[in-house]
GURO-269370 format. One record per residue (C-alpha): residue number from 1; residue in one letter; y, z, x. Coordinates in Angstrom, 2 decimals. Example, Ala and Ser with C-alpha at 12.3 -4.5 7.8 and 13.67 -1.06 7.14 Angstrom:
BEGIN
@i->1; aa->A; north->-4.50; up->7.80; east->12.30
@i->2; aa->S; north->-1.06; up->7.14; east->13.67
! end
This chain:
BEGIN
@i->1; aa->M; north->94.58; up->134.50; east->92.25
@i->2; aa->L; north->92.02; up->132.17; east->90.73
@i->3; aa->D; north->88.37; up->132.81; east->91.57
@i->4; aa->R; north->87.13; up->130.05; east->93.92
@i->5; aa->D; north->83.53; up->130.25; east->92.63
@i->6; aa->Q; north->84.75; up->129.83; east->89.07
@i->7; aa->L; north->86.98; up->126.92; east->90.09
@i->8; aa->E; north->84.16; up->125.11; east->91.87
@i->9; aa->T; north->81.80; up->125.72; east->88.95
@i->10; aa->F; north->84.38; up->124.33; east->86.53
@i->11; aa->A; north->84.97; up->121.24; east->88.68
@i->12; aa->T; north->81.24; up->120.65; east->89.07
@i->13; aa->V; north->80.68; up->120.88; east->85.30
@i->14; aa->V; north->83.39; up->118.27; east->84.70
@i->15; aa->E; north->82.14; up->116.01; east->87.52
@i->16; aa->Q; north->78.52; up->116.22; east->86.39
@i->17; aa->Q; north->79.55; up->116.08; east->82.71
@i->18; aa->S; north->76.89; up->118.63; east->81.95
@i->19; aa->F; north->76.31; up->122.41; east->82.22
@i->20; aa->D; north->72.65; up->121.89; east->83.10
@i->21; aa->R; north->73.33; up->119.35; east->85.87
@i->22; aa->A; north->76.08; up->121.55; east->87.26
@i->23; aa->A; north->73.63; up->124.45; east->87.42
@i->24; aa->T; north->71.18; up->122.28; east->89.38
@i->25; aa->V; north->73.86; up->121.13; east->91.84
@i->26; aa->L; north->75.13; up->124.68; east->92.37
@i->27; aa->S; north->71.61; up->126.20; east->92.54
@i->28; aa->I; north->72.42; up->128.82; east->89.91
@i->29; aa->T; north->71.28; up->129.36; east->86.34
@i->30; aa->R; north->72.81; up->127.60; east->83.42
@i->31; aa->G; north->73.81; up->130.98; east->82.02
@i->32; aa->A; north->75.74; up->131.77; east->85.21
@i->33; aa->V; north->77.58; up->128.45; east->84.89
@i->34; aa->S; north->78.53; up->129.26; east->81.30
@i->35; aa->Q; north->79.69; up->132.77; east->82.23
@i->36; aa->R; north->81.89; up->131.50; east->85.06
@i->37; aa->I; north->83.52; up->128.92; east->82.85
@i->38; aa->K; north->84.17; up->131.45; east->80.08
@i->39; aa->A; north->85.61; up->133.98; east->82.56
@i->40; aa->L; north->87.93; up->131.31; east->84.01
@i->41; aa->E; north->89.07; up->130.26; east->80.55
@i->42; aa->E; north->89.69; up->133.89; east->79.57
@i->43; aa->S; north->91.73; up->134.51; east->82.76
@i->44; aa->L; north->93.91; up->131.48; east->81.94
@i->45; aa->S; north->93.91; up->132.06; east->78.18
@i->46; aa->T; north->93.08; up->128.41; east->77.52
@i->47; aa->V; north->90.09; up->126.18; east->76.88
@i->48; aa->L; north->89.25; up->124.05; east->79.90
@i->49; aa->V; north->86.21; up->121.99; east->78.86
@i->50; aa->K; north->85.19; up->120.27; east->75.64
@i->51; aa->R; north->81.64; up->121.28; east->74.81
@i->52; aa->E; north->80.53; up->117.79; east->73.88
@i->53; aa->R; north->78.04; up->115.23; east->75.11
@i->54; aa->P; north->79.11; up->114.45; east->77.78
@i->55; aa->V; north->81.19; up->117.47; east->78.73
@i->56; aa->A; north->84.84; up->116.57; east->79.39
@i->57; aa->A; north->87.94; up->118.40; east->80.51
@i->58; aa->T; north->90.74; up->119.31; east->78.10
@i->59; aa->H; north->94.30; up->118.47; east->79.05
@i->60; aa->A; north->94.58; up->121.91; east->80.67
@i->61; aa->G; north->91.27; up->121.27; east->82.37
@i->62; aa->E; north->92.58; up->117.99; east->83.83
@i->63; aa->V; north->95.52; up->119.86; east->85.38
@i->64; aa->L; north->93.15; up->122.45; east->86.86
@i->65; aa->L; north->90.72; up->119.76; east->88.11
@i->66; aa->R; north->93.53; up->118.15; east->90.12
@i->67; aa->H; north->94.26; up->121.58; east->91.61
@i->68; aa->V; north->90.62; up->122.01; east->92.66
@i->69; aa->K; north->90.56; up->118.50; east->94.20
@i->70; aa->A; north->93.72; up->119.31; east->96.13
@i->71; aa->L; north->92.20; up->122.58; east->97.37
@i->72; aa->R; north->89.13; up->120.75; east->98.66
@i->73; aa->I; north->91.23; up->118.22; east->100.51
@i->74; aa->L; north->93.49; up->120.90; east->101.97
@i->75; aa->E; north->90.53; up->122.95; east->103.12
@i->76; aa->G; north->88.78; up->119.97; east->104.69
@i->77; aa->S; north->91.97; up->118.86; east->106.45
@i->78; aa->A; north->92.55; up->122.40; east->107.79
@i->79; aa->L; north->89.02; up->122.70; east->109.15
@i->80; aa->Q; north->89.23; up->119.35; east->110.91
@i->81; aa->E; north->92.60; up->120.28; east->112.43
@i->82; aa->L; north->91.70; up->123.86; east->113.41
@i->83; aa->T; north->88.40; up->123.06; east->115.10
@i->84; aa->P; north->88.61; up->119.41; east->116.20
@i->85; aa->T; north->86.24; up->119.90; east->119.18
@i->86; aa->A; north->83.63; up->121.95; east->117.32
@i->87; aa->K; north->80.64; up->120.32; east->115.68
@i->88; aa->P; north->81.83; up->117.71; east->113.19
@i->89; aa->H; north->82.70; up->119.02; east->109.74
@i->90; aa->A; north->81.46; up->117.25; east->106.65
@i->91; aa->P; north->83.88; up->114.48; east->105.62
@i->92; aa->V; north->86.20; up->115.36; east->102.75
@i->93; aa->S; north->84.97; up->113.75; east->99.53
@i->94; aa->L; north->87.59; up->111.91; east->97.54
@i->95; aa->A; north->87.88; up->108.96; east->95.17
@i->96; aa->I; north->90.43; up->106.24; east->94.56
@i->97; aa->A; north->90.61; up->103.54; east->91.87
@i->98; aa->V; north->91.40; up->99.97; east->92.90
@i->99; aa->N; north->91.72; up->96.76; east->90.88
@i->100; aa->A; north->89.13; up->94.08; east->91.59
@i->101; aa->D; north->91.39; up->91.38; east->93.01
@i->102; aa->S; north->92.90; up->93.81; east->95.50
@i->103; aa->L; north->89.38; up->94.72; east->96.66
@i->104; aa->A; north->88.63; up->91.04; east->97.15
@i->105; aa->T; north->91.78; up->90.28; east->99.15
@i->106; aa->W; north->94.04; up->92.72; east->101.01
@i->107; aa->F; north->92.42; up->96.14; east->100.39
@i->108; aa->P; north->89.50; up->95.79; east->102.86
@i->109; aa->E; north->91.98; up->96.47; east->105.70
@i->110; aa->V; north->92.67; up->99.85; east->104.10
@i->111; aa->L; north->88.94; up->100.53; east->103.69
@i->112; aa->K; north->88.23; up->99.70; east->107.34
@i->113; aa->E; north->90.65; up->102.31; east->108.59
@i->114; aa->L; north->89.55; up->104.96; east->106.08
@i->115; aa->L; north->85.83; up->104.45; east->106.54
@i->116; aa->M; north->85.81; up->104.08; east->110.32
@i->117; aa->G; north->87.97; up->107.20; east->110.69
@i->118; aa->Q; north->84.94; up->109.20; east->109.42
@i->119; aa->L; north->87.19; up->111.91; east->108.00
@i->120; aa->V; north->86.49; up->111.12; east->104.33
@i->121; aa->A; north->83.49; up->110.41; east->102.14
@i->122; aa->L; north->85.13; up->107.77; east->100.04
@i->123; aa->E; north->84.32; up->106.63; east->96.51
@i->124; aa->V; north->86.09; up->103.48; east->95.39
@i->125; aa->I; north->86.13; up->102.90; east->91.64
@i->126; aa->A; north->86.86; up->99.33; east->90.56
@i->127; aa->D; north->88.20; up->99.29; east->87.02
@i->128; aa->D; north->90.73; up->97.76; east->84.66
@i->129; aa->Q; north->94.20; up->99.04; east->85.50
@i->130; aa->D; north->94.59; up->100.65; east->82.06
@i->131; aa->H; north->91.54; up->102.75; east->82.87
@i->132; aa->T; north->92.51; up->103.53; east->86.47
@i->133; aa->S; north->95.56; up->105.41; east->85.20
@i->134; aa->A; north->93.31; up->107.50; east->82.94
@i->135; aa->L; north->91.05; up->108.27; east->85.93
@i->136; aa->L; north->94.06; up->109.58; east->87.82
@i->137; aa->A; north->95.31; up->111.67; east->84.90
@i->138; aa->R; north->91.87; up->113.28; east->84.49
@i->139; aa->G; north->91.70; up->114.18; east->88.18
@i->140; aa->D; north->88.74; up->111.90; east->88.88
@i->141; aa->V; north->90.70; up->110.08; east->91.61
@i->142; aa->I; north->93.59; up->111.03; east->93.93
@i->143; aa->G; north->95.32; up->107.69; east->93.41
@i->144; aa->C; north->95.00; up->104.31; east->91.77
@i->145; aa->I; north->96.34; up->100.79; east->92.00
@i->146; aa->S; north->97.82; up->99.69; east->88.70
@i->147; aa->T; north->100.12; up->97.07; east->87.27
@i->148; aa->S; north->101.98; up->99.78; east->85.36
@i->149; aa->A; north->105.29; up->100.70; east->86.93
@i->150; aa->K; north->105.62; up->103.95; east->84.96
@i->151; aa->P; north->103.96; up->107.05; east->86.41
@i->152; aa->A; north->102.71; up->109.88; east->84.23
@i->153; aa->D; north->104.26; up->113.34; east->84.51
@i->154; aa->G; north->103.33; up->114.92; east->87.84
@i->155; aa->F; north->102.70; up->111.54; east->89.53
@i->156; aa->L; north->104.65; up->108.96; east->91.47
@i->157; aa->A; north->104.32; up->105.14; east->91.40
@i->158; aa->E; north->105.01; up->103.34; east->94.68
@i->159; aa->C; north->105.80; up->99.64; east->94.43
@i->160; aa->L; north->103.34; up->97.82; east->96.70
@i->161; aa->G; north->104.42; up->94.22; east->96.21
@i->162; aa->A; north->103.35; up->91.21; east->94.15
@i->163; aa->M; north->100.13; up->89.24; east->94.18
@i->164; aa->E; north->100.47; up->85.50; east->93.64
@i->165; aa->Y; north->98.07; up->83.69; east->91.28
@i->166; aa->R; north->97.81; up->79.91; east->90.88
@i->167; aa->C; north->95.77; up->77.75; east->88.54
@i->168; aa->Y; north->92.96; up->76.03; east->90.48
@i->169; aa->A; north->90.14; up->73.53; east->89.86
@i->170; aa->T; north->88.08; up->71.17; east->91.98
@i->171; aa->P; north->89.61; up->67.72; east->92.54
@i->172; aa->A; north->86.87; up->66.10; east->90.47
@i->173; aa->F; north->87.27; up->68.62; east->87.61
@i->174; aa->A; north->91.05; up->68.16; east->87.59
@i->175; aa->S; north->90.87; up->64.36; east->87.55
@i->176; aa->T; north->88.27; up->64.37; east->84.78
@i->177; aa->H; north->89.78; up->67.01; east->82.47
@i->178; aa->F; north->93.46; up->66.95; east->83.36
@i->179; aa->P; north->94.27; up->63.28; east->84.13
@i->180; aa->S; north->97.69; up->63.71; east->82.55
@i->181; aa->G; north->98.17; up->67.28; east->83.74
@i->182; aa->L; north->97.76; up->70.51; east->81.84
@i->183; aa->T; north->98.24; up->69.44; east->78.20
@i->184; aa->V; north->97.35; up->71.28; east->74.98
@i->185; aa->P; north->94.55; up->68.86; east->73.98
@i->186; aa->A; north->93.07; up->69.10; east->77.51
@i->187; aa->V; north->93.18; up->72.91; east->77.49
@i->188; aa->L; north->91.52; up->73.09; east->74.06
@i->189; aa->S; north->88.63; up->70.95; east->75.20
@i->190; aa->T; north->88.18; up->72.36; east->78.74
@i->191; aa->P; north->86.42; up->75.58; east->79.74
@i->192; aa->A; north->88.46; up->78.17; east->81.64
@i->193; aa->V; north->87.01; up->80.83; east->83.94
@i->194; aa->L; north->88.24; up->84.38; east->83.22
@i->195; aa->F; north->87.37; up->87.82; east->84.62
@i->196; aa->N; north->86.33; up->89.47; east->81.36
@i->197; aa->R; north->87.46; up->89.87; east->77.74
@i->198; aa->K; north->90.25; up->92.25; east->78.78
@i->199; aa->D; north->91.70; up->89.59; east->81.07
@i->200; aa->S; north->94.93; up->88.35; east->79.50
@i->201; aa->L; north->96.36; up->86.72; east->82.62
@i->202; aa->H; north->95.17; up->83.24; east->81.60
@i->203; aa->D; north->96.62; up->83.63; east->78.12
@i->204; aa->D; north->99.94; up->84.72; east->79.60
@i->205; aa->F; north->99.94; up->81.71; east->81.92
@i->206; aa->L; north->99.28; up->79.23; east->79.11
@i->207; aa->K; north->101.88; up->80.83; east->76.87
@i->208; aa->R; north->104.53; up->80.61; east->79.57
@i->209; aa->H; north->103.50; up->77.02; east->80.43
@i->210; aa->F; north->103.56; up->75.67; east->76.88
@i->211; aa->G; north->106.06; up->78.04; east->75.30
@i->212; aa->F; north->103.58; up->79.28; east->72.67
@i->213; aa->A; north->100.24; up->81.06; east->72.59
@i->214; aa->V; north->97.06; up->79.02; east->73.02
@i->215; aa->E; north->93.96; up->80.95; east->72.01
@i->216; aa->R; north->91.16; up->78.61; east->70.86
@i->217; aa->Y; north->89.87; up->77.40; east->74.18
@i->218; aa->A; north->86.42; up->77.79; east->75.76
@i->219; aa->R; north->85.97; up->80.58; east->78.25
@i->220; aa->H; north->83.45; up->81.56; east->80.93
@i->221; aa->Y; north->83.55; up->85.27; east->81.77
@i->222; aa->L; north->82.60; up->86.15; east->85.38
@i->223; aa->P; north->83.48; up->89.80; east->86.03
@i->224; aa->S; north->83.78; up->89.57; east->89.81
@i->225; aa->P; north->86.59; up->87.99; east->91.86
@i->226; aa->V; north->83.99; up->86.33; east->94.11
@i->227; aa->A; north->81.96; up->85.02; east->91.11
@i->228; aa->L; north->85.13; up->83.79; east->89.39
@i->229; aa->L; north->86.16; up->81.88; east->92.55
@i->230; aa->E; north->82.68; up->80.45; east->92.94
@i->231; aa->G; north->82.60; up->79.40; east->89.27
@i->232; aa->V; north->85.80; up->77.41; east->89.73
@i->233; aa->A; north->84.69; up->76.03; east->93.12
@i->234; aa->M; north->81.40; up->74.72; east->91.65
@i->235; aa->G; north->83.30; up->72.82; east->88.96
@i->236; aa->A; north->82.31; up->74.96; east->86.00
@i->237; aa->G; north->85.92; up->75.38; east->84.87
@i->238; aa->Y; north->89.46; up->76.04; east->85.99
@i->239; aa->G; north->91.16; up->79.40; east->86.39
@i->240; aa->L; north->93.81; up->81.66; east->87.85
@i->241; aa->I; north->92.89; up->82.93; east->91.33
@i->242; aa->P; north->94.91; up->84.88; east->93.92
@i->243; aa->S; north->96.36; up->82.18; east->96.17
@i->244; aa->W; north->95.36; up->84.21; east->99.24
@i->245; aa->Q; north->91.74; up->84.25; east->98.12
@i->246; aa->A; north->91.72; up->80.52; east->97.31
@i->247; aa->A; north->93.60; up->79.37; east->100.44
@i->248; aa->P; north->90.52; up->78.47; east->102.59
@i->249; aa->L; north->89.08; up->76.28; east->99.81
@i->250; aa->V; north->92.45; up->74.65; east->99.22
@i->251; aa->E; north->92.83; up->73.86; east->102.91
@i->252; aa->A; north->89.30; up->72.41; east->102.92
@i->253; aa->G; north->90.14; up->70.17; east->99.97
@i->254; aa->Q; north->87.63; up->71.87; east->97.69
@i->255; aa->L; north->90.26; up->73.19; east->95.25
@i->256; aa->V; north->93.58; up->71.82; east->94.02
@i->257; aa->D; north->96.47; up->73.47; east->92.21
@i->258; aa->V; north->96.45; up->72.17; east->88.65
@i->259; aa->C; north->100.09; up->73.31; east->88.11
@i->260; aa->P; north->101.68; up->73.17; east->91.59
@i->261; aa->N; north->105.15; up->74.03; east->90.24
@i->262; aa->E; north->104.02; up->77.20; east->88.46
@i->263; aa->R; north->102.59; up->80.51; east->89.58
@i->264; aa->E; north->101.98; up->83.99; east->88.17
@i->265; aa->M; north->103.40; up->86.92; east->90.16
@i->266; aa->V; north->101.72; up->90.27; east->89.46
@i->267; aa->D; north->103.45; up->93.44; east->90.56
@i->268; aa->L; north->101.13; up->96.18; east->91.86
@i->269; aa->F; north->101.83; up->99.93; east->92.13
@i->270; aa->W; north->100.09; up->102.81; east->93.85
@i->271; aa->H; north->100.02; up->105.87; east->91.55
@i->272; aa->H; north->99.41; up->109.20; east->93.24
@i->273; aa->W; north->100.06; up->112.92; east->92.94
@i->274; aa->D; north->103.70; up->113.97; east->93.22
@i->275; aa->L; north->102.70; up->116.95; east->95.40
@i->276; aa->E; north->99.74; up->115.74; east->97.48
@i->277; aa->P; north->97.94; up->117.35; east->100.43
@i->278; aa->P; north->98.63; up->115.91; east->103.92
@i->279; aa->M; north->95.38; up->113.90; east->104.03
@i->280; aa->A; north->96.12; up->112.34; east->100.62
@i->281; aa->S; north->99.68; up->111.64; east->101.75
@i->282; aa->D; north->98.33; up->109.85; east->104.85
@i->283; aa->I; north->96.14; up->107.67; east->102.58
@i->284; aa->T; north->99.18; up->106.84; east->100.42
@i->285; aa->A; north->101.15; up->105.86; east->103.52
@i->286; aa->L; north->98.29; up->103.64; east->104.73
@i->287; aa->I; north->97.91; up->101.86; east->101.41
@i->288; aa->V; north->101.65; up->101.27; east->101.08
@i->289; aa->K; north->101.89; up->99.96; east->104.68
@i->290; aa->V; north->98.98; up->97.53; east->104.38
@i->291; aa->A; north->100.08; up->96.31; east->100.92
@i->292; aa->R; north->103.64; up->95.63; east->101.96
@i->293; aa->N; north->102.43; up->93.73; east->105.01
@i->294; aa->S; north->100.06; up->91.65; east->102.87
@i->295; aa->L; north->101.67; up->91.13; east->99.44
@i->296; aa->E; north->104.85; up->89.33; east->98.57
@i->297; aa->P; north->107.96; up->91.44; east->97.76
@i->298; aa->S; north->108.24; up->92.40; east->94.12
@i->299; aa->V; north->111.24; up->91.04; east->92.29
@i->300; aa->G; north->113.38; up->93.72; east->90.64
@i->301; aa->F; north->111.80; up->96.75; east->92.36
@i->302; aa->E; north->113.02; up->98.75; east->95.30
@i->303; aa->P; north->109.93; up->99.15; east->97.54
@i->304; aa->S; north->110.82; up->102.65; east->98.74
@i->305; aa->T; north->111.19; up->104.33; east->95.35
@i->306; aa->A; north->108.95; up->105.36; east->92.47
@i->307; aa->Q; north->109.46; up->103.19; east->89.45
@i->308; aa->T; north->109.41; up->103.57; east->85.73
@i->309; aa->G; north->108.62; up->100.75; east->83.36
@i->310; aa->P; north->105.90; up->98.94; east->81.33
@i->311; aa->S; north->102.19; up->98.03; east->81.78
@i->312; aa->P; north->99.45; up->95.39; east->80.80
@i->313; aa->S; north->95.68; up->94.67; east->81.23
@i->314; aa->R; north->93.50; up->92.97; east->83.85
@i->315; aa->P; north->91.11; up->94.58; east->86.27
@i->316; aa->S; north->92.49; up->92.36; east->88.96
@i->317; aa->G; north->96.21; up->92.63; east->88.34
@i->318; aa->H; north->98.69; up->91.51; east->85.70
@i->319; aa->K; north->102.26; up->90.81; east->84.89
@i->320; aa->A; north->103.85; up->93.91; east->83.41
@i->321; aa->E; north->103.99; up->94.10; east->79.64
@i->322; aa->P; north->104.84; up->97.03; east->77.32
@i->323; aa->Q; north->102.28; up->99.83; east->77.32
@i->324; aa->G; north->101.64; up->101.15; east->74.81
@i->325; aa->G; north->90.94; up->123.05; east->72.26
@i->326; aa->A; north->87.08; up->123.13; east->71.88
@i->327; aa->S; north->84.93; up->124.89; east->69.32
@i->328; aa->G; north->81.29; up->125.79; east->68.85
@i->329; aa->Q; north->81.03; up->126.71; east->72.52
@i->330; aa->E; north->77.58; up->128.24; east->72.86
@i->331; aa->A; north->75.85; up->125.83; east->70.50
@i->332; aa->S; north->77.48; up->122.75; east->72.02
@i->333; aa->E; north->77.01; up->123.79; east->75.67
@i->334; aa->Q; north->73.37; up->122.59; east->75.53
@i->335; aa->Q; north->74.19; up->119.59; east->77.69
! end
């Protein structure tokens, strides 16, 4: 049996990324924190944390951190089920990672049900999908939305559906800059609005449209789905926007589709623990249900099965492309 105090101390050190901060959170001395970590590592015969700045979990530590997170969720679920009429128990703290465009479109329906249920204290981390998978592997989150179809060992990837993107601009911008449509000379002389420097969706769209890569064009970077939409709507440039998000402005005549015969379909996947506690399983079921009611069906994926396959890079969602022990303990623990 693993010692629960040692487990909680280990998890707190990793979460706080510091022995000193963990000691403050746990209201014990820093020496006690160090002793508990060493005792836990000795009992498992493996190094669990890298004594660096900041402190980080080793691969073995990541496995153990997921175990501690699962224990917390199980315990919280059990207390809420065993004593539902007693004084309210503290909500179970958990974190999930979601891509930005999902947060701006269909995911708020999930948040409403989770937050209003008052059973969880939820942390939503918005990040690039390449990084959300890393958050899940480290045990920082219980699940993440990604464009990668391939789950890591010990995880499942549920196909959620596809998000449609179209290339929009204001009518005035389109008539001024694209009088003959989307041509190479027009693209080279016209600013596009992108999410950030990791955003390759626009490059992919242009490559597919022209049949070759187009790289030397002006770009505005607005790292928020709302800011990106507003940038296009004010006439600062043109860009790829989820059609669901742009629909009200299109209906009002404020935006037009620059390439009405073309669209980008981005498959999204929910990655989660293979063996997850009931509360986490309920969250997975909720996310899958809302996504499949909101997104378009993915082409080439069975919605009820975990998938394996490739991965790309945009914080909002992307077409799938190919993915690509500690030492000096006491001296380095001065974090």
